[in-house]
C-alpha positions in Angstrom: -0.1 0.0 0.1 1.2 3.5 -0.7 2.0 6.0 2.1 -1.0 8.2 1.0 -3.5 5.3 1.2 -2.3 4.4 4.7 -2.5 8.0 5.7 -6.1 8.2 4.3 -7.1 4.9 6.2 -5.5 6.1 9.4 -7.5 9.3 9.2 -10.8 7.5 8.3 -10.0 5.1 11.4 -9.7 8.2 13.8 -12.9 9.8 12.5 -14.8 6.4 13.0 -13.5 5.7 16.3 -14.4 9.4 17.5 -18.0 8.8 15.9 -18.2 5.5 17.7 -17.4 7.2 21.1 -20.0 10.0 20.5 -22.7 7.4 19.6 -21.8 5.3 22.6 -22.1 8.1 24.9 -25.4 9.2 23.3 -26.7 5.6 23.9 -25.5 5.7 27.5 -27.3 9.0 28.1 -30.5 7.7 26.6 -30.5 4.5 28.5 -29.9 6.2 31.8 -32.3 9.0 31.2 -35.8 9.2 32.2 -38.0 6.5 30.9 -39.8 7.2 27.8 -36.6 6.8 25.9 -37.3 6.7 22.1 -37.0 3.0 21.3 -36.6 3.5 17.5 -33.8 6.0 18.1 -32.0 3.5 20.5 -32.3 0.8 17.8 -31.0 3.0 15.2 -28.0 4.0 17.3 -27.3 0.4 18.2 -27.3 -0.5 14.5 -25.0 2.3 13.6 -22.7 1.5 16.5 -22.5 -2.2 15.2 -21.7 -1.0 11.6 -18.8 1.3 13.0 -17.4 -1.6 15.0 -17.4 -3.7 11.8 -15.7 -0.9 9.7 -13.2 -0.1 12.4 -12.2 -3.8 12.8 -11.9 -4.0 9.0 -9.6 -1.0 8.8 -7.5 -2.1 11.9 -6.9 -5.4 10.2 -5.8 -3.7 6.9 -3.5 -1.4 8.9 -2.0 -4.2 11.1 1.3 -5.5 9.8 1.1 -9.0 8.4 2.2 -11.6 11.0 4.4 -14.4 9.8 2.7 -17.9 9.7 
């Protein structure tokens, strides 16, 4: 991989990690808040969080150095 591709993936990873932190904090506030929490919003945020986890994992695997067999 070229250095500029690695830099772009590293920047994307940082953005995704920050977005994940923000969504996780929002989920915690909604869960801990007063009861009628918007269930649809909670499901959407959980789904978004799962998607971010998958994308973050994929980028981390691409950026990790290959380990010898």
